[in-house]
PDB file with one MODEL, atoms N, CA, C and O in Angstrom:
MODEL        1
ATOM      1  N   PRO A   1      44.781   0.016 -15.840  1.00  0.00           N
ATOM      2  CA  PRO A   1      43.412   0.662 -16.869  1.00  0.00           C
ATOM      3  C   PRO A   1      42.549   0.980 -15.660  1.00  0.00           C
ATOM      4  O   PRO A   1      42.789   0.728 -14.479  1.00  0.00           O
ATOM      5  N   ASN A   2      41.361   1.662 -16.266  1.00  0.00           N
ATOM      6  CA  ASN A   2      39.977   1.555 -15.298  1.00  0.00           C
ATOM      7  C   ASN A   2      39.410   0.109 -15.407  1.00  0.00           C
ATOM      8  O   ASN A   2      39.652  -0.539 -16.426  1.00  0.00           O
ATOM      9  N   ILE A   3      38.657  -0.428 -14.388  1.00  0.00           N
ATOM     10  CA  ILE A   3      37.985  -1.106 -14.381  1.00  0.00           C
ATOM     11  C   ILE A   3      36.440  -1.138 -14.572  1.00  0.00           C
ATOM     12  O   ILE A   3      35.694  -0.391 -13.938  1.00  0.00           O
ATOM     13  N   THR A   4      36.002  -2.057 -15.493  1.00  0.00           N
ATOM     14  CA  THR A   4      35.012  -1.994 -15.990  1.00  0.00           C
ATOM     15  C   THR A   4      34.117  -3.324 -15.460  1.00  0.00           C
ATOM     16  O   THR A   4      34.782  -4.175 -14.869  1.00  0.00           O
ATOM     17  N   ASP A   5      32.837  -3.555 -15.598  1.00  0.00           N
ATOM     18  CA  ASP A   5      32.265  -4.535 -15.029  1.00  0.00           C
ATOM     19  C   ASP A   5      33.137  -6.006 -16.288  1.00  0.00           C
ATOM     20  O   ASP A   5      33.228  -7.223 -16.124  1.00  0.00           O
ATOM     21  N   ASP A   6      33.387  -5.528 -16.898  1.00  0.00           N
ATOM     22  CA  ASP A   6      33.935  -6.683 -18.284  1.00  0.00           C
ATOM     23  C   ASP A   6      35.140  -7.410 -17.477  1.00  0.00           C
ATOM     24  O   ASP A   6      35.443  -8.603 -17.478  1.00  0.00           O
ATOM     25  N   THR A   7      35.710  -6.361 -16.813  1.00  0.00           N
ATOM     26  CA  THR A   7      37.361  -6.331 -16.289  1.00  0.00           C
ATOM     27  C   THR A   7      37.673  -7.428 -14.949  1.00  0.00           C
ATOM     28  O   THR A   7      38.571  -8.238 -14.718  1.00  0.00           O
ATOM     29  N   VAL A   8      36.495  -7.012 -14.253  1.00  0.00           N
ATOM     30  CA  VAL A   8      36.372  -7.590 -13.003  1.00  0.00           C
ATOM     31  C   VAL A   8      36.889  -9.104 -13.445  1.00  0.00           C
ATOM     32  O   VAL A   8      36.653  -9.736 -14.475  1.00  0.00           O
ATOM     33  N   GLY A   9      37.853  -9.524 -12.030  1.00  0.00           N
ATOM     34  CA  GLY A   9      38.589 -10.721 -12.091  1.00  0.00           C
ATOM     35  C   GLY A   9      39.714 -10.919 -13.097  1.00  0.00           C
ATOM     36  O   GLY A   9      40.230 -12.035 -13.163  1.00  0.00           O
ATOM     37  N   THR A  10      40.149  -9.919 -13.902  1.00  0.00           N
ATOM     38  CA  THR A  10      40.624 -10.167 -14.595  1.00  0.00           C
ATOM     39  C   THR A  10      42.664  -9.482 -13.682  1.00  0.00           C
ATOM     40  O   THR A  10      42.821  -8.454 -13.023  1.00  0.00           O
ATOM     41  N   VAL A  11      43.617 -10.390 -13.995  1.00  0.00           N
ATOM     42  CA  VAL A  11      44.344 -10.086 -13.121  1.00  0.00           C
ATOM     43  C   VAL A  11      45.610  -9.222 -13.978  1.00  0.00           C
ATOM     44  O   VAL A  11      45.581  -9.442 -15.189  1.00  0.00           O
ATOM     45  N   PHE A  12      46.505  -8.452 -13.600  1.00  0.00           N
ATOM     46  CA  PHE A  12      47.539  -7.383 -13.927  1.00  0.00           C
ATOM     47  C   PHE A  12      48.949  -7.754 -13.375  1.00  0.00           C
ATOM     48  O   PHE A  12      49.231  -7.762 -12.177  1.00  0.00           O
ATOM     49  N   VAL A  13      49.777  -8.051 -14.365  1.00  0.00           N
ATOM     50  CA  VAL A  13      51.112  -8.450 -13.366  1.00  0.00           C
ATOM     51  C   VAL A  13      52.046  -7.505 -13.733  1.00  0.00           C
ATOM     52  O   VAL A  13      52.169  -7.363 -14.949  1.00  0.00           O
ATOM     53  N   ILE A  14      52.913  -6.650 -12.851  1.00  0.00           N
ATOM     54  CA  ILE A  14      53.832  -5.540 -13.189  1.00  0.00           C
ATOM     55  C   ILE A  14      54.637  -5.891 -12.806  1.00  0.00           C
ATOM     56  O   ILE A  14      54.418  -6.269 -11.655  1.00  0.00           O
ATOM     57  N   LYS A  15      56.005  -6.085 -13.220  1.00  0.00           N
ATOM     58  CA  LYS A  15      57.078  -6.625 -12.775  1.00  0.00           C
ATOM     59  C   LYS A  15      58.904  -5.896 -13.522  1.00  0.00           C
ATOM     60  O   LYS A  15      59.289  -5.739 -14.681  1.00  0.00           O
ATOM     61  N   ASP A  16      59.467  -5.674 -12.388  1.00  0.00           N
ATOM     62  CA  ASP A  16      61.018  -5.284 -13.145  1.00  0.00           C
ATOM     63  C   ASP A  16      61.559  -6.401 -13.639  1.00  0.00           C
ATOM     64  O   ASP A  16      62.303  -6.989 -12.854  1.00  0.00           O
ATOM     65  N   ALA A  17      61.372  -7.027 -15.036  1.00  0.00           N
ATOM     66  CA  ALA A  17      61.651  -7.926 -15.621  1.00  0.00           C
ATOM     67  C   ALA A  17      63.243  -7.782 -15.991  1.00  0.00           C
ATOM     68  O   ALA A  17      63.936  -8.787 -15.838  1.00  0.00           O
ATOM     69  N   LYS A  18      63.728  -6.820 -16.373  1.00  0.00           N
ATOM     70  CA  LYS A  18      65.090  -6.860 -16.689  1.00  0.00           C
ATOM     71  C   LYS A  18      65.608  -7.170 -15.229  1.00  0.00           C
ATOM     72  O   LYS A  18      66.104  -8.283 -15.053  1.00  0.00           O
ATOM     73  N   GLY A  19      65.534  -6.217 -14.075  1.00  0.00           N
ATOM     74  CA  GLY A  19      66.220  -6.639 -13.078  1.00  0.00           C
ATOM     75  C   GLY A  19      67.080  -5.843 -12.436  1.00  0.00           C
ATOM     76  O   GLY A  19      67.666  -5.998 -11.364  1.00  0.00           O
ATOM     77  N   THR A  20      67.089  -4.873 -13.305  1.00  0.00           N
ATOM     78  CA  THR A  20      68.622  -3.899 -13.576  1.00  0.00           C
ATOM     79  C   THR A  20      67.750  -2.334 -13.124  1.00  0.00           C
ATOM     80  O   THR A  20      68.421  -1.305 -13.206  1.00  0.00           O
ATOM     81  N   GLY A  21      66.581  -2.245 -12.758  1.00  0.00           N
ATOM     82  CA  GLY A  21      65.960  -0.799 -12.389  1.00  0.00           C
ATOM     83  C   GLY A  21      65.197  -0.603 -11.155  1.00  0.00           C
ATOM     84  O   GLY A  21      65.316   0.545 -10.727  1.00  0.00           O
ATOM     85  N   ALA A  22      64.517  -1.297 -10.514  1.00  0.00           N
ATOM     86  CA  ALA A  22      63.387  -0.506  -9.383  1.00  0.00           C
ATOM     87  C   ALA A  22      64.442  -0.222  -8.028  1.00  0.00           C
ATOM     88  O   ALA A  22      64.341   0.655  -7.169  1.00  0.00           O
ATOM     89  N   SER A  23      65.663  -1.485  -8.200  1.00  0.00           N
ATOM     90  CA  SER A  23      66.085  -0.834  -6.844  1.00  0.00           C
ATOM     91  C   SER A  23      67.219   0.860  -7.385  1.00  0.00           C
ATOM     92  O   SER A  23      67.839   1.328  -6.430  1.00  0.00           O
ATOM     93  N   ALA A  24      67.349   1.368  -8.306  1.00  0.00           N
ATOM     94  CA  ALA A  24      67.831   2.546  -8.566  1.00  0.00           C
ATOM     95  C   ALA A  24      66.739   3.498  -8.819  1.00  0.00           C
ATOM     96  O   ALA A  24      66.900   4.577  -8.249  1.00  0.00           O
ATOM     97  N   ASN A  25      65.820   3.398  -9.424  1.00  0.00           N
ATOM     98  CA  ASN A  25      64.659   4.226 -10.053  1.00  0.00           C
ATOM     99  C   ASN A  25      63.282   3.358  -9.882  1.00  0.00           C
ATOM    100  O   ASN A  25      62.686   2.866 -10.840  1.00  0.00           O
ATOM    101  N   ASN A  26      62.875   3.246  -8.545  1.00  0.00           N
ATOM    102  CA  ASN A  26      61.688   2.482  -8.011  1.00  0.00           C
ATOM    103  C   ASN A  26      60.655   2.692  -9.061  1.00  0.00           C
ATOM    104  O   ASN A  26      60.974   3.553  -9.881  1.00  0.00           O
ATOM    105  N   ILE A  27      59.330   2.043  -9.274  1.00  0.00           N
ATOM    106  CA  ILE A  27      58.813   1.863 -10.263  1.00  0.00           C
ATOM    107  C   ILE A  27      57.218   2.043  -9.028  1.00  0.00           C
ATOM    108  O   ILE A  27      56.714   1.322  -8.167  1.00  0.00           O
ATOM    109  N   THR A  28      56.925   3.388  -9.594  1.00  0.00           N
ATOM    110  CA  THR A  28      55.522   3.433  -8.920  1.00  0.00           C
ATOM    111  C   THR A  28      54.233   3.226  -9.650  1.00  0.00           C
ATOM    112  O   THR A  28      54.044   3.865 -10.685  1.00  0.00           O
ATOM    113  N   ILE A  29      53.337   2.398  -9.210  1.00  0.00           N
ATOM    114  CA  ILE A  29      52.155   2.185  -9.819  1.00  0.00           C
ATOM    115  C   ILE A  29      50.785   2.919  -9.535  1.00  0.00           C
ATOM    116  O   ILE A  29      50.156   2.448  -8.587  1.00  0.00           O
ATOM    117  N   GLN A  30      50.330   3.768 -10.056  1.00  0.00           N
ATOM    118  CA  GLN A  30      49.657   4.584  -9.554  1.00  0.00           C
ATOM    119  C   GLN A  30      48.050   3.911  -9.765  1.00  0.00           C
ATOM    120  O   GLN A  30      47.860   2.859 -10.376  1.00  0.00           O
ATOM    121  N   ASP A  31      46.967   4.724  -9.145  1.00  0.00           N
ATOM    122  CA  ASP A  31      46.105   3.892  -9.049  1.00  0.00           C
ATOM    123  C   ASP A  31      45.340   4.396 -10.492  1.00  0.00           C
ATOM    124  O   ASP A  31      46.199   4.756 -11.297  1.00  0.00           O
ATOM    125  N   SER A  32      43.820   4.529 -11.084  1.00  0.00           N
ATOM    126  CA  SER A  32      43.599   3.903 -12.435  1.00  0.00           C
ATOM    127  C   SER A  32      42.981   5.982 -12.494  1.00  0.00           C
ATOM    128  O   SER A  32      42.636   6.709 -11.563  1.00  0.00           O
ATOM    129  N   ALA A  33      43.078   6.231 -13.762  1.00  0.00           N
ATOM    130  CA  ALA A  33      42.526   7.533 -14.024  1.00  0.00           C
ATOM    131  C   ALA A  33      40.927   7.899 -13.550  1.00  0.00           C
ATOM    132  O   ALA A  33      40.404   8.969 -13.860  1.00  0.00           O
ATOM    133  N   ALA A  34      40.329   6.996 -12.865  1.00  0.00           N
ATOM    134  CA  ALA A  34      38.546   6.539 -12.575  1.00  0.00           C
ATOM    135  C   ALA A  34      38.818   7.082 -11.027  1.00  0.00           C
ATOM    136  O   ALA A  34      37.905   7.596 -10.381  1.00  0.00           O
ATOM    137  N   GLY A  35      40.237   6.911 -10.463  1.00  0.00           N
ATOM    138  CA  GLY A  35      40.824   6.470  -8.891  1.00  0.00           C
ATOM    139  C   GLY A  35      40.314   5.228  -8.584  1.00  0.00           C
ATOM    140  O   GLY A  35      39.621   5.209  -7.567  1.00  0.00           O
ATOM    141  N   HIS A  36      40.485   3.982  -9.283  1.00  0.00           N
ATOM    142  CA  HIS A  36      40.442   2.873  -8.433  1.00  0.00           C
ATOM    143  C   HIS A  36      41.664   2.654  -7.707  1.00  0.00           C
ATOM    144  O   HIS A  36      42.718   2.474  -8.317  1.00  0.00           O
ATOM    145  N   GLN A  37      41.612   2.657  -6.614  1.00  0.00           N
ATOM    146  CA  GLN A  37      42.777   2.353  -5.404  1.00  0.00           C
ATOM    147  C   GLN A  37      43.364   1.084  -5.821  1.00  0.00           C
ATOM    148  O   GLN A  37      42.757   0.407  -6.650  1.00  0.00           O
ATOM    149  N   ILE A  38      44.525   0.667  -5.319  1.00  0.00           N
ATOM    150  CA  ILE A  38      45.309  -0.331  -4.835  1.00  0.00           C
ATOM    151  C   ILE A  38      45.093  -0.716  -3.496  1.00  0.00           C
ATOM    152  O   ILE A  38      45.655   0.030  -2.694  1.00  0.00           O
ATOM    153  N   ASP A  39      44.385  -1.747  -2.951  1.00  0.00           N
ATOM    154  CA  ASP A  39      44.134  -1.938  -1.551  1.00  0.00           C
ATOM    155  C   ASP A  39      43.904  -0.933  -0.354  1.00  0.00           C
ATOM    156  O   ASP A  39      44.128  -1.068   0.849  1.00  0.00           O
ATOM    157  N   GLY A  40      43.156   0.574  -1.391  1.00  0.00           N
ATOM    158  CA  GLY A  40      43.122   1.521  -0.420  1.00  0.00           C
ATOM    159  C   GLY A  40      44.031   2.442  -0.709  1.00  0.00           C
ATOM    160  O   GLY A  40      43.952   3.529  -0.136  1.00  0.00           O
ATOM    161  N   GLN A  41      44.929   2.229  -1.521  1.00  0.00           N
ATOM    162  CA  GLN A  41      45.817   3.424  -1.607  1.00  0.00           C
ATOM    163  C   GLN A  41      45.534   3.990  -3.076  1.00  0.00           C
ATOM    164  O   GLN A  41      44.883   3.428  -3.957  1.00  0.00           O
ATOM    165  N   SER A  42      46.317   5.512  -3.150  1.00  0.00           N
ATOM    166  CA  SER A  42      46.766   5.798  -4.256  1.00  0.00           C
ATOM    167  C   SER A  42      47.708   5.041  -5.166  1.00  0.00           C
ATOM    168  O   SER A  42      47.450   4.894  -6.361  1.00  0.00           O
ATOM    169  N   SER A  43      48.620   4.641  -4.689  1.00  0.00           N
ATOM    170  CA  SER A  43      49.573   3.694  -5.325  1.00  0.00           C
ATOM    171  C   SER A  43      50.744   3.140  -4.613  1.00  0.00           C
ATOM    172  O   SER A  43      50.995   3.567  -3.486  1.00  0.00           O
ATOM    173  N   ILE A  44      51.497   2.221  -5.163  1.00  0.00           N
ATOM    174  CA  ILE A  44      52.350   1.262  -4.718  1.00  0.00           C
ATOM    175  C   ILE A  44      53.663   1.535  -5.089  1.00  0.00           C
ATOM    176  O   ILE A  44      53.625   2.464  -5.895  1.00  0.00           O
ATOM    177  N   THR A  45      55.087   1.083  -4.838  1.00  0.00           N
ATOM    178  CA  THR A  45      55.987   1.206  -5.247  1.00  0.00           C
ATOM    179  C   THR A  45      56.887   0.170  -5.313  1.00  0.00           C
ATOM    180  O   THR A  45      57.438  -0.164  -4.264  1.00  0.00           O
ATOM    181  N   LEU A  46      57.137  -0.385  -6.300  1.00  0.00           N
ATOM    182  CA  LEU A  46      58.013  -1.494  -6.374  1.00  0.00           C
ATOM    183  C   LEU A  46      59.726  -0.982  -5.787  1.00  0.00           C
ATOM    184  O   LEU A  46      60.059  -0.038  -6.503  1.00  0.00           O
ATOM    185  N   GLU A  47      60.537  -1.214  -5.043  1.00  0.00           N
ATOM    186  CA  GLU A  47      61.780  -1.020  -4.733  1.00  0.00           C
ATOM    187  C   GLU A  47      62.793  -1.906  -4.798  1.00  0.00           C
ATOM    188  O   GLU A  47      63.889  -1.708  -4.273  1.00  0.00           O
ATOM    189  N   SER A  48      62.471  -2.962  -5.467  1.00  0.00           N
ATOM    190  CA  SER A  48      63.705  -3.844  -5.439  1.00  0.00           C
ATOM    191  C   SER A  48      63.746  -4.720  -7.108  1.00  0.00           C
ATOM    192  O   SER A  48      62.784  -5.002  -7.824  1.00  0.00           O
ATOM    193  N   ASP A  49      65.187  -4.977  -7.337  1.00  0.00           N
ATOM    194  CA  ASP A  49      65.071  -5.537  -8.665  1.00  0.00           C
ATOM    195  C   ASP A  49      64.518  -6.994  -8.490  1.00  0.00           C
ATOM    196  O   ASP A  49      64.590  -7.834  -7.593  1.00  0.00           O
ATOM    197  N   ARG A  50      63.912  -6.934  -9.776  1.00  0.00           N
ATOM    198  CA  ARG A  50      63.095  -8.128 -10.129  1.00  0.00           C
ATOM    199  C   ARG A  50      61.681  -8.044  -9.172  1.00  0.00           C
ATOM    200  O   ARG A  50      60.977  -9.052  -9.110  1.00  0.00           O
ATOM    201  N   ALA A  51      61.301  -6.853  -8.454  1.00  0.00           N
ATOM    202  CA  ALA A  51      60.147  -6.813  -7.956  1.00  0.00           C
ATOM    203  C   ALA A  51      58.818  -7.698  -8.680  1.00  0.00           C
ATOM    204  O   ALA A  51      58.861  -8.168  -9.817  1.00  0.00           O
ATOM    205  N   ALA A  52      57.766  -7.790  -7.834  1.00  0.00           N
ATOM    206  CA  ALA A  52      56.599  -7.742  -8.937  1.00  0.00           C
ATOM    207  C   ALA A  52      55.596  -7.834  -8.398  1.00  0.00           C
ATOM    208  O   ALA A  52      55.746  -8.487  -7.365  1.00  0.00           O
ATOM    209  N   VAL A  53      54.313  -7.424  -8.587  1.00  0.00           N
ATOM    210  CA  VAL A  53      53.340  -7.593  -8.221  1.00  0.00           C
ATOM    211  C   VAL A  53      52.271  -7.656  -9.082  1.00  0.00           C
ATOM    212  O   VAL A  53      52.384  -6.994 -10.114  1.00  0.00           O
ATOM    213  N   SER A  54      50.859  -8.537  -8.854  1.00  0.00           N
ATOM    214  CA  SER A  54      49.915  -8.882  -9.052  1.00  0.00           C
ATOM    215  C   SER A  54      48.340  -8.361  -8.742  1.00  0.00           C
ATOM    216  O   SER A  54      47.803  -8.820  -7.734  1.00  0.00           O
ATOM    217  N   LEU A  55      47.858  -7.752  -9.284  1.00  0.00           N
ATOM    218  CA  LEU A  55      46.749  -7.116  -9.217  1.00  0.00           C
ATOM    219  C   LEU A  55      45.483  -7.635  -9.857  1.00  0.00           C
ATOM    220  O   LEU A  55      45.456  -7.999 -11.032  1.00  0.00           O
ATOM    221  N   VAL A  56      44.397  -7.663  -9.025  1.00  0.00           N
ATOM    222  CA  VAL A  56      42.842  -8.198  -9.361  1.00  0.00           C
ATOM    223  C   VAL A  56      41.913  -7.196  -9.711  1.00  0.00           C
ATOM    224  O   VAL A  56      41.446  -6.623  -8.726  1.00  0.00           O
ATOM    225  N   ALA A  57      41.538  -6.843 -10.695  1.00  0.00           N
ATOM    226  CA  ALA A  57      40.455  -6.463 -10.625  1.00  0.00           C
ATOM    227  C   ALA A  57      39.462  -6.282  -9.866  1.00  0.00           C
ATOM    228  O   ALA A  57      38.623  -7.001 -10.408  1.00  0.00           O
ATOM    229  N   CYS A  58      38.929  -5.786  -8.916  1.00  0.00           N
ATOM    230  CA  CYS A  58      37.357  -6.375  -7.831  1.00  0.00           C
ATOM    231  C   CYS A  58      36.349  -5.202  -8.307  1.00  0.00           C
ATOM    232  O   CYS A  58      36.404  -4.193  -9.011  1.00  0.00           O
ATOM    233  N   LYS A  59      35.581  -5.765  -7.679  1.00  0.00           N
ATOM    234  CA  LYS A  59      34.117  -4.371  -7.375  1.00  0.00           C
ATOM    235  C   LYS A  59      33.353  -5.288  -6.040  1.00  0.00           C
ATOM    236  O   LYS A  59      33.177  -6.493  -5.860  1.00  0.00           O
ATOM    237  N   ASP A  60      33.076  -4.277  -5.384  1.00  0.00           N
ATOM    238  CA  ASP A  60      32.393  -4.540  -3.995  1.00  0.00           C
ATOM    239  C   ASP A  60      31.029  -3.478  -3.959  1.00  0.00           C
ATOM    240  O   ASP A  60      31.039  -2.302  -3.597  1.00  0.00           O
ATOM    241  N   GLY A  61      30.145  -4.084  -4.332  1.00  0.00           N
ATOM    242  CA  GLY A  61      28.830  -3.151  -4.845  1.00  0.00           C
ATOM    243  C   GLY A  61      28.638  -2.254  -6.136  1.00  0.00           C
ATOM    244  O   GLY A  61      28.104  -2.712  -7.146  1.00  0.00           O
ATOM    245  N   SER A  62      29.141  -0.843  -6.046  1.00  0.00           N
ATOM    246  CA  SER A  62      29.273  -0.332  -7.438  1.00  0.00           C
ATOM    247  C   SER A  62      30.901   0.030  -7.082  1.00  0.00           C
ATOM    248  O   SER A  62      31.517   0.586  -7.992  1.00  0.00           O
ATOM    249  N   THR A  63      31.483  -0.192  -6.082  1.00  0.00           N
ATOM    250  CA  THR A  63      32.671   0.177  -5.991  1.00  0.00           C
ATOM    251  C   THR A  63      34.010  -0.529  -6.893  1.00  0.00           C
ATOM    252  O   THR A  63      34.291  -1.724  -6.807  1.00  0.00           O
ATOM    253  N   PHE A  64      34.593   0.237  -7.567  1.00  0.00           N
ATOM    254  CA  PHE A  64      35.889  -0.799  -8.462  1.00  0.00           C
ATOM    255  C   PHE A  64      37.246  -0.648  -7.605  1.00  0.00           C
ATOM    256  O   PHE A  64      37.558   0.438  -7.117  1.00  0.00           O
ATOM    257  N   PHE A  65      37.894  -1.604  -7.478  1.00  0.00           N
ATOM    258  CA  PHE A  65      38.800  -1.318  -7.074  1.00  0.00           C
ATOM    259  C   PHE A  65      39.891  -2.616  -7.324  1.00  0.00           C
ATOM    260  O   PHE A  65      39.580  -3.610  -7.980  1.00  0.00           O
ATOM    261  N   TYR A  66      41.176  -2.430  -6.703  1.00  0.00           N
ATOM    262  CA  TYR A  66      42.233  -3.188  -6.974  1.00  0.00           C
ATOM    263  C   TYR A  66      42.835  -3.728  -6.154  1.00  0.00           C
ATOM    264  O   TYR A  66      43.420  -2.919  -5.434  1.00  0.00           O
ATOM    265  N   SER A  67      43.049  -5.114  -5.794  1.00  0.00           N
ATOM    266  CA  SER A  67      43.680  -6.327  -4.742  1.00  0.00           C
ATOM    267  C   SER A  67      44.579  -6.675  -5.201  1.00  0.00           C
ATOM    268  O   SER A  67      44.587  -7.129  -6.346  1.00  0.00           O
ATOM    269  N   ILE A  68      45.890  -6.551  -4.275  1.00  0.00           N
ATOM    270  CA  ILE A  68      46.940  -7.477  -4.475  1.00  0.00           C
ATOM    271  C   ILE A  68      46.603  -8.646  -4.398  1.00  0.00           C
ATOM    272  O   ILE A  68      45.655  -9.026  -3.710  1.00  0.00           O
ATOM    273  N   PHE A  69      47.309  -9.367  -5.074  1.00  0.00           N
ATOM    274  CA  PHE A  69      46.959 -10.726  -5.031  1.00  0.00           C
ATOM    275  C   PHE A  69      48.258 -11.838  -5.304  1.00  0.00           C
ATOM    276  O   PHE A  69      48.047 -13.050  -5.285  1.00  0.00           O
TER     277      PHE A  69
ENDMDL
END
């Protein structure tokens, strides 16, 4: 989702919960529609079954971004 001042600090967890998909069909997480990058990148990929990542919505001055947490 796009980050707003109201969502700064929100943690989003993305996980291959079933555990039978990410190794055969990687899960790619894209930056938001507004271009809020993930640790400076436009996407990250989960490549292992049961892989997970937590992203926290952040703001530095007027720039919104996601940080891997």
